[in-house]
C-alpha positions in Angstrom: 124.1 80.2 100.9 126.4 82.1 98.5 127.4 79.0 96.9 123.9 78.2 95.9 123.2 82.0 94.6 126.5 83.1 93.1 124.8 86.6 92.7 125.0 87.0 96.3 128.7 86.6 96.4 130.3 89.7 98.3 127.1 90.6 100.0 127.6 90.7 103.7 125.9 87.6 105.7 124.6 90.2 108.2 122.8 92.2 105.4 121.3 88.7 104.0 120.1 87.8 107.4 118.5 91.4 107.8 116.6 91.0 104.8 115.5 87.5 105.3 114.2 88.2 108.5 112.2 91.4 107.4 111.0 89.3 104.8 110.0 86.6 106.8 108.2 89.0 109.1 106.9 91.5 106.9 105.4 89.1 104.0 103.2 87.4 106.4 101.9 90.6 107.7 101.3 92.0 104.3 99.3 88.8 103.2 97.3 88.9 106.3 96.2 92.7 105.7 95.6 91.6 102.0 93.1 88.9 102.9 91.4 90.8 105.6 90.9 93.7 103.2 89.6 91.1 100.5 87.2 89.6 102.9 86.1 93.1 103.9 85.5 94.1 100.7 83.7 91.2 99.6 81.0 91.6 102.5 80.2 94.8 101.5 76.7 94.8 99.6 75.4 98.0 98.2 72.2 97.2 99.8 73.5 96.1 103.3 74.2 97.6 106.2 77.6 99.2 105.2 76.2 100.3 101.9 73.2 102.0 103.6 75.3 103.7 106.1 78.0 104.9 103.4 74.8 106.4 101.5 73.4 107.9 104.3 76.7 109.3 105.4 77.1 110.7 101.9 73.9 112.3 101.5 74.5 113.8 105.4 77.8 115.1 104.2 76.4 116.9 101.0 73.7 118.6 102.8 76.0 120.1 105.9 79.3 120.6 104.1 80.1 123.6 101.6 80.9 122.9 98.3 84.8 123.9 98.9 85.0 121.1 101.8 83.4 118.3 99.3 85.8 119.4 96.5 88.4 118.7 99.2 87.1 115.3 99.9 86.9 114.6 96.3 90.5 115.4 95.7 91.5 113.2 98.4 89.5 110.4 97.3 90.8 110.9 93.6 94.4 110.1 95.2 93.4 106.7 95.7 92.5 106.3 91.8 94.1 103.7 89.7 95.2 106.2 87.2 96.7 108.4 90.0 98.4 105.9 91.6 100.0 104.5 88.4 101.3 108.0 87.5 102.9 108.4 90.8 104.4 105.0 90.8 105.8 105.9 87.4 107.3 109.0 88.7 108.9 107.7 91.8 110.4 104.9 89.5 112.0 107.7 86.9 113.0 109.6 89.7 114.8 106.7 91.2 116.3 105.8 88.1 117.7 109.2 87.6 119.0 109.4 91.1 120.9 106.3 90.5 119.2 104.0 93.0 119.6 100.4 92.3 120.0 97.0 94.1 124.0 97.3 93.5 124.2 99.2 96.7 
């Protein structure tokens, strides 16, 4: 394998095997999870059963919980916002770069 990929020269075969096994196991799991999520998201109709349940639950929580608890729920929900995830991802990338982490190890 190291003849076909010169950049792998010097990388122990045990490490390559470890990565290949984990990639071979992890990638299908991730793809299956993404597929399942897409199927579930596609099935949600705002006027269907799940949409109706979500709306009813939202109204019940608003009526029964204090404003502070609702604000905590809102803050937790905002953690999944694309802007928040982008900023967190960029911050982690900068920290890793400053720390000196890279693929050369």
